[in-house]
N, C-alpha and C positions, 0 to 999 in steps of 0.2 A: 098386687105388689107386696102386701103384707105376708103372704104365704112364703115368700123367699126367706123371711126371718126364721120361720119354723123349719123349713127345709135345710137351711144353713146349719142350724143347731143340730138337727139329726145327723147331717154329714160330719160335723165336727166331733160328735160323740159316738160315731159308728165304730171306730177302732176299739173303744172301751166296751161298748155294749155287745159287739160282735153278733149282729142280727143274722139270722139265716137268710138265704135268698128268698124263701117264702115270706118271711116277716117283712123284708124290704119291699117285696111285691105287694103285700097287703097295704103298706103305707102308700106305695105308688098308686094303687087303685083308688084309695081314699082321696088323696090330694089331687091326683090326675082327674078323677071324676068331678071334683070341685072346680078345677080349671075349665074342664069341658062345659060344665053347667053355667059357669059365669059367662063363657063365650056364647053359649046357646041363648041365655037370657038377654044378652046385650047385642048379639049380632045374628042370631038365628042359626039353624042347623039341626042335625039330628044324630043320635047315636046309632051305630050299626056295626057291621063288619067291614073293616078296611084292609086293603092289601098293600103291604109295604115290603119291598125287596123280595117279592114272591111268597111272602108269608101272610096269613090272615090273623087279624087281631080285632078285639072289640075296640072300636075307634069312633071317630067323629067326622061327619061330612058337613062342611060349611054351606050355608044357604045361598049366599050371594056370589060365591066364586066356585069354580071347579077345584075344590081343595079338600083333601082328606088329611087327617092327622091323628096321632096316637098320643093323647096327653098322658096316659099311664106310662108309656115308654119314656117320655121326656122327664117326667118326675122321677122315675127309677134311675135314669142317667144322672139327674141332679143329686139324688141321694148318694149315689155311688161315686160320682166323679167330682162333685163340688161345683163351685161357682162358674166353671166353664160351661155348664149346662143350665144357666140361670133361667128359671121358669118365667120370670117377669119379662125378660128379653124375648123369650119364645112367644109369649102372648102378644107382645108388641109387634113382633114380626108377623104373626098370624093376622092381626087386624090391619096391618099396613098393606096386605095383599088384597084387601077388599076393593 
């Protein structure tokens, strides 16, 4: 839940900082990997390649349900779009599907 504070600050300062898409993706990988690892530690699963909308990405497969997700993509959306892509709500949605 606390990661949302950091991601919100990044989003609010994005216009002033003007990060490149590559810089945004580096933050997305960092924080998305954190979200995935928290999920893995608490609910099981493994990293691998997932397919979403016909494209392949490094992603995550949940252990207890037939579910794959891309935490890097969700964090990237949060950084770019703001609170509408809240990562805490995303995590809660993931664990509710178990």
